[in-house]
C-alpha positions as CSV (number, residue, x, y, z in Angstrom):
1,M,-69.7,209.6,29.7
2,K,-71.3,212.4,27.7
3,I,-69.9,212.9,24.2
4,R,-69.4,216.6,23.4
5,N,-68.8,218.4,20.2
6,M,-65.6,219.9,21.5
7,S,-63.8,216.9,23.0
8,S,-60.5,218.6,23.7
9,V,-59.2,222.0,24.7
10,F,-55.6,223.4,24.9
11,L,-54.5,224.9,28.2
12,T,-52.0,227.6,27.5
13,M,-50.8,227.8,31.1
14,H,-49.9,224.1,31.1
15,D,-49.0,223.6,27.5
16,M,-51.2,220.6,27.3
17,N,-54.5,219.3,25.9
18,L,-57.3,218.6,28.3
19,D,-59.8,215.8,27.7
20,A,-63.1,217.8,27.9
21,N,-65.3,214.8,28.4
22,E,-63.3,213.4,31.2
23,F,-62.8,216.7,33.0
24,L,-66.4,217.9,32.8
25,D,-67.9,214.5,33.8
26,N,-65.8,214.3,36.9
27,C,-65.2,217.9,38.1
28,S,-67.2,219.2,41.1
29,D,-69.5,222.2,40.7
30,E,-67.0,224.3,42.6
31,E,-64.2,223.4,40.3
32,F,-66.4,224.0,37.2
33,F,-67.7,227.4,38.2
34,K,-64.3,228.7,39.3
35,F,-62.7,227.5,36.1
36,R,-65.5,229.0,34.1
37,R,-64.9,232.4,35.8
38,E,-61.1,232.1,35.3
39,I,-61.6,231.4,31.6
40,E,-64.0,234.3,31.1
41,E,-61.8,236.8,33.0
42,A,-58.7,235.9,31.0
43,R,-60.4,235.4,27.6
44,K,-59.9,238.9,26.2
45,K,-56.4,239.5,27.6
46,F,-54.5,236.3,27.8
47,P,-56.7,233.3,27.0
48,I,-56.0,230.2,29.1
49,A,-58.2,227.7,27.2
50,L,-58.2,227.3,23.4
51,C,-60.0,225.1,20.9
52,S,-57.5,222.4,20.2
53,V,-58.6,222.4,16.5
54,C,-58.5,226.1,15.6
55,Y,-56.8,227.5,18.7
56,Q,-59.3,230.3,19.3
57,P,-60.4,231.1,22.8
58,V,-63.3,229.0,24.3
59,V,-65.7,229.4,27.1
60,L,-67.5,227.0,29.5
61,R,-71.3,226.7,29.0
62,G,-74.2,224.6,30.2
63,D,-77.6,223.7,28.8
64,A,-81.0,223.4,30.4
65,H,-80.2,219.8,31.4
66,R,-77.1,220.9,33.3
67,T,-74.8,219.3,30.6
68,K,-71.5,221.2,30.8
69,F,-69.4,221.8,27.7
70,F,-66.7,224.0,26.1
71,A,-67.8,226.2,23.3
72,H,-66.5,228.9,20.9
73,T,-67.6,232.4,21.4
74,K,-70.3,233.5,19.1
75,N,-68.1,236.0,17.3
76,S,-65.2,233.7,16.7
77,A,-64.0,232.7,13.2
78,D,-65.0,229.5,11.5
79,C,-63.9,226.2,12.9
80,P,-64.7,222.6,11.7
81,I,-66.3,221.8,15.0
82,K,-68.1,225.1,15.7
83,T,-71.8,225.3,16.1
84,T,-73.8,228.4,15.1
85,T,-77.1,230.1,16.0
86,N,-79.3,232.6,14.2
87,L,-78.6,235.3,16.8
88,T,-75.3,236.9,17.7
89,E,-74.0,236.8,21.3
90,D,-74.8,240.6,21.6
91,E,-78.4,240.0,20.4
92,L,-78.9,237.1,22.9
93,R,-77.5,239.1,25.7
94,A,-79.6,242.1,24.9
95,L,-82.8,240.0,24.7
96,K,-82.2,238.2,28.0
97,Y,-80.9,241.1,30.0
98,N,-83.4,243.7,28.8
99,G,-86.2,241.2,29.2
100,Q,-85.2,240.7,32.8
101,K,-85.2,244.5,33.4
102,E,-88.6,244.9,32.0
103,G,-90.2,242.1,34.0
104,A,-92.9,242.8,36.6
105,A,-91.1,240.8,39.3
106,H,-87.9,242.7,38.8
107,R,-89.6,246.1,38.9
108,I,-91.9,245.3,41.9
109,N,-89.1,243.9,44.1
110,K,-86.7,246.6,43.2
111,E,-89.2,249.2,44.6
112,K,-89.8,247.2,47.7
113,I,-86.0,246.9,48.5
114,A,-85.5,250.6,47.9
115,K,-88.3,251.5,50.3
116,L,-86.9,249.2,53.0
117,L,-83.4,250.9,52.6
118,L,-85.1,254.3,53.2
119,L,-86.5,252.9,56.5
120,D,-83.2,251.3,57.5
121,D,-81.2,253.5,59.9
122,L,-77.9,252.1,58.6
123,F,-78.3,253.9,55.3
124,E,-78.3,257.5,54.1
125,D,-81.6,258.8,52.9
126,D,-80.2,259.2,49.4
127,V,-81.3,255.8,48.0
128,K,-81.5,255.9,44.2
129,V,-83.3,253.6,41.8
130,E,-81.7,253.1,38.4
131,A,-79.7,256.2,38.7
132,T,-76.7,256.5,36.4
133,F,-73.4,255.5,38.2
134,R,-70.6,257.2,36.4
135,Q,-66.9,256.4,36.3
136,E,-64.8,258.3,38.9
137,N,-62.9,260.9,36.9
138,H,-61.7,264.1,38.4
139,V,-60.5,265.5,35.0
140,G,-62.5,265.4,31.9
141,I,-65.7,263.6,31.1
142,S,-66.6,260.1,32.5
143,K,-66.4,257.7,29.6
144,E,-67.9,254.7,31.4
145,W,-71.2,254.5,33.2
146,R,-73.7,251.9,34.6
147,R,-77.2,252.1,35.7
148,P,-77.6,249.8,38.8
149,D,-81.0,248.8,40.1
150,I,-80.3,250.5,43.4
151,S,-77.5,252.6,44.7
152,C,-77.1,253.7,48.4
153,V,-74.5,254.7,51.0
154,L,-74.0,253.2,54.5
155,K,-74.0,256.0,57.1
156,H,-71.1,255.2,59.5
157,T,-68.7,253.8,57.0
158,S,-69.6,255.9,53.9
159,I,-69.5,252.6,51.9
160,Q,-71.0,253.0,48.4
161,L,-73.2,250.0,47.7
162,V,-75.0,249.1,44.5
163,I,-77.7,246.3,44.4
164,E,-78.4,244.4,41.3
165,L,-81.6,242.4,41.4
166,Q,-81.5,239.0,39.5
167,V,-84.7,237.3,38.5
168,S,-83.5,235.6,35.3
169,T,-80.3,234.5,33.6
170,T,-77.4,236.9,33.1
171,F,-74.4,236.2,30.9
172,L,-71.2,235.6,32.9
173,D,-69.3,238.3,31.0
174,V,-72.0,240.8,32.0
175,I,-71.6,239.8,35.7
176,I,-67.8,240.0,35.5
177,S,-67.8,243.4,33.7
178,R,-70.2,244.9,36.2
179,E,-68.2,243.7,39.1
180,A,-65.0,245.0,37.6
181,F,-66.6,248.4,36.8
182,Y,-67.8,249.0,40.4
183,R,-64.6,247.7,41.9
184,R,-62.6,250.1,39.8
185,N,-64.8,252.9,41.0
186,G,-64.7,252.1,44.7
187,A,-68.3,250.7,45.1
188,Y,-69.4,247.4,46.5
189,I,-71.8,245.3,44.6
190,L,-74.5,243.0,46.0
191,W,-76.4,240.6,43.8
192,V,-79.8,239.8,45.1
193,F,-82.1,237.0,43.9
194,I,-85.9,236.6,44.2
195,S,-85.6,232.9,44.9
196,F,-82.7,230.5,45.5
197,E,-82.1,228.1,42.6
198,P,-78.9,226.3,43.2
199,D,-79.0,224.5,39.8
200,K,-79.0,227.7,37.8
201,F,-75.7,228.8,36.2
202,T,-76.3,232.4,37.0
203,T,-76.8,231.7,40.7
204,L,-73.7,229.6,40.9
205,D,-71.6,232.0,38.7
206,I,-72.3,234.7,41.3
207,A,-72.1,232.4,44.3
208,Y,-68.7,231.0,43.6
209,G,-67.3,234.4,42.9
210,N,-68.6,235.6,46.3
211,F,-67.4,233.0,48.9
212,A,-70.3,230.8,47.9
213,N,-72.8,233.3,49.4
214,V,-76.1,233.9,47.7
215,F,-78.5,236.7,48.9
216,V,-82.2,236.2,48.4
217,F,-85.2,238.6,48.9
218,D,-88.0,236.1,49.1
219,S,-91.4,236.2,50.9
220,E,-89.9,235.3,54.2
221,A,-87.2,237.9,54.0
222,E,-89.8,240.5,53.0
223,V,-92.0,239.7,56.0
224,E,-89.1,240.0,58.4
225,S,-88.0,243.2,56.7
226,E,-91.4,244.9,57.1
227,K,-91.6,243.7,60.7
228,F,-88.3,245.4,61.6
229,N,-88.4,248.3,59.1
230,K,-85.1,247.5,57.5
231,L,-83.8,245.4,54.7
232,I,-83.3,241.8,55.8
233,L,-82.1,239.2,53.3
234,K,-81.9,235.4,53.4
235,C,-78.3,234.3,52.9
236,Y,-77.6,230.9,51.5
237,Y,-74.0,229.7,51.9
238,R,-72.3,226.4,50.9
239,K,-71.3,224.9,54.2
240,P,-68.5,222.2,54.3
241,Y,-68.8,219.3,56.7
242,I,-67.0,216.0,57.4
243,T,-68.9,212.9,56.5
244,K,-68.9,209.6,58.4
245,F,-66.5,208.3,55.7
246,N,-64.0,211.1,56.7
247,T,-64.4,213.1,53.5
248,I,-65.6,216.7,53.0
249,S,-69.0,217.3,51.6
250,Y,-71.2,220.4,51.3
251,S,-74.7,221.5,52.0
252,W,-76.5,224.8,51.3
253,E,-77.5,226.4,54.6
254,C,-79.4,229.7,55.0
255,E,-79.9,232.4,57.6
256,L,-81.8,235.7,57.7
257,V,-79.3,238.6,57.9
258,D,-79.2,242.4,58.0
259,F,-76.4,244.7,57.2
260,N,-75.2,244.9,60.8
261,I,-73.6,241.4,60.5
262,L,-72.5,241.4,56.8
263,L,-68.9,241.6,55.9
264,F,-67.3,243.8,53.2
265,K,-64.2,242.5,51.3
266,E,-62.1,245.6,50.5
267,E,-60.0,244.0,47.7
268,S,-62.9,242.5,45.7
269,K,-65.6,244.9,46.8
270,K,-67.9,242.0,47.6
271,V,-70.5,241.7,50.3
272,Y,-70.8,238.3,52.2
273,Y,-71.9,236.7,55.4
274,K,-70.0,233.5,55.8
275,D,-66.4,233.0,54.7
276,T,-66.9,229.5,53.3
277,E,-63.3,229.3,52.1
278,N,-62.1,229.7,55.7
279,M,-64.8,227.2,56.8
280,K,-63.4,224.7,54.2
281,E,-59.9,225.2,55.4
282,I,-61.0,224.6,59.0
283,A,-62.8,221.4,57.9
284,M,-59.7,220.2,56.0
285,N,-57.5,220.9,59.1
286,E,-60.0,218.9,61.2
287,L,-59.9,216.1,58.7
288,Y,-56.1,216.2,58.8
289,N,-56.1,216.1,62.6
290,R,-58.4,213.2,62.6
291,A,-56.2,211.3,60.2
292,Q,-53.1,212.1,62.3
293,E,-55.0,210.9,65.4
294,V,-55.9,207.6,63.7
295,K,-52.3,207.3,62.5
296,R,-51.1,207.8,66.1
297,M,-53.5,205.3,67.5
298,R,-52.4,202.7,64.9
299,E,-48.8,203.4,65.7
300,Q,-49.5,202.8,69.4
301,V,-51.3,199.6,68.6
302,E,-48.4,198.5,66.5
303,L,-45.9,199.4,69.3
304,A,-48.0,197.4,71.8
305,R,-48.2,194.4,69.4
306,Q,-44.4,194.5,68.9
307,S,-43.9,194.8,72.7
308,M,-46.0,191.7,73.3
309,N,-44.2,189.8,70.6
310,N,-40.8,190.8,72.1
311,L,-42.0,189.7,75.5
312,K,-43.1,186.4,74.1
313,R,-39.8,185.9,72.4
314,N,-37.9,186.8,75.5
315,K,-39.9,184.3,77.6
316,A,-39.3,181.6,74.9
317,S,-35.6,182.4,74.9
318,E,-35.4,182.3,78.7
319,K,-37.1,178.9,78.7
320,T,-34.7,177.6,76.0
321,D,-31.7,178.8,78.0
322,R,-33.1,177.2,81.2
323,V,-33.5,173.9,79.4
324,K,-30.0,174.1,78.0
325,N,-28.6,174.8,81.5
326,E,-30.4,171.8,82.9
327,R,-29.1,169.3,80.3
328,P,-25.6,168.8,81.7
329,I,-27.0,167.9,85.1
330,N,-29.3,165.3,83.6
331,S,-26.5,164.0,81.4
332,Q,-24.2,163.8,84.4
333,Y,-26.9,161.9,86.3
334,K,-27.5,159.6,83.4
335,N,-23.8,158.9,83.1
336,K,-23.7,158.0,86.8
337,Q,-26.6,155.7,86.3
338,H,-24.9,154.3,83.3
339,R,-21.7,153.6,85.3
340,F,-23.8,152.1,88.0
341,N,-25.7,149.9,85.6
342,V,-22.7,148.9,83.6
343,S,-20.9,147.8,86.7
344,S,-23.7,145.5,87.7
345,L,-24.1,143.9,84.2
346,K,-22.1,141.0,82.9
347,S,-19.3,141.4,80.5
348,A,-20.1,141.2,76.8
349,Q,-18.4,137.9,76.4
350,N,-20.7,136.3,78.9
351,I,-23.9,137.9,77.6
352,K,-26.7,135.5,76.8
353,N,-29.5,136.2,74.3
354,H,-32.1,136.7,76.9
355,E,-30.1,139.0,79.2
356,L,-30.4,142.8,79.3
357,V,-27.4,145.0,78.8
358,Q,-26.7,148.7,78.7
359,C,-24.9,150.4,75.8
360,N,-22.0,152.5,76.8
361,N,-22.5,154.6,73.7
362,C,-26.1,155.6,73.8
363,G,-27.2,154.4,77.2
364,Y,-29.9,152.0,75.7
365,I,-30.8,149.2,78.1
366,G,-32.2,146.0,76.4
367,K,-31.2,142.8,74.7
368,A,-28.0,142.8,72.8
369,R,-27.7,141.8,69.2
370,K,-25.1,139.2,68.3
371,I,-23.6,139.1,64.8
372,G,-20.9,136.4,64.6
373,T,-18.6,137.0,67.5
374,S,-19.6,140.6,67.9
375,V,-22.1,141.8,70.4
376,L,-23.9,145.1,69.2
377,C,-26.4,147.5,70.7
378,A,-29.8,146.8,69.3
379,K,-30.4,150.6,69.0
380,C,-27.2,152.3,67.8
381,F,-25.4,149.1,66.5
382,Q,-22.2,150.0,68.3
383,P,-20.1,147.2,70.0
384,I,-20.9,146.6,73.6
């Protein structure tokens, strides 16, 4: 178990302290990234996770070694367990995000994608690169604005789509705020990566907020796009499957896709290819059905075993009853034999030591035993 600086956090929704080490060492990636997003979305309105020492809002972080931990925000007040850096959160965000925007890979691939969208018959010709996207406001001046990498419109549906190209790390609050802005203003957002790196937090932050779908514009996607004169992306999705141990596990699968087969989620304004949540539900139902089938088979085996046991008991009972019914006949026969034998034997007074007699009590035939003037059966010791 890893030992973390913040070993406990207070969950406001459950009114309880959570053991940070135990939770983070045992939670799955899906649980971690969904909880990370929930904490970030709620942090500024109604925090759901607080430092158990100073009761300030906390966030979930990870370092280069994929060690997960709870941490204070950089602008929080002092706390006995708080760590600090030389740069503020805003300075770190500005350095990383602006550095990404100014990189050669970002600029070159942004231009390639824009050219492909112009060739794609599914899109209007008005494809814009880094054009200002202003808040919808029919009265007054727009107070909010963003500058997406690419903005475009699908012809037949009039869907407004913005594409944000990711080649480096982006803070989770930046991701959430941009998604919220475009959602409020009726535009769909599509995050596109240059390569698929499933161990990077930015990749997973975006993936788990988008049905575990990750879109990538790599060299293979570029070749296919140029071949068909339209934007083709590689979509990685986290596919659930049932293992041989009857548990659910996951693997990243990928397919080349174009916008003809992509789906648009109206409520969240997200673009995706595979509904992995529905796939997970199907897998869980299949697992449940398998468990029920195993249960039914076991019940049938148990019923068959009980039926066999009942049959054996009935046969044994019938045999016992038959033996009981036969005993009076044998007893009657023996009594007749006894009467016959007794009549042919000499009286007790005339019995000699070497003579055989039959006992009227137990039916034993053998030498009698004399004790004084009494003649007794050598087996049951009753008078003869």
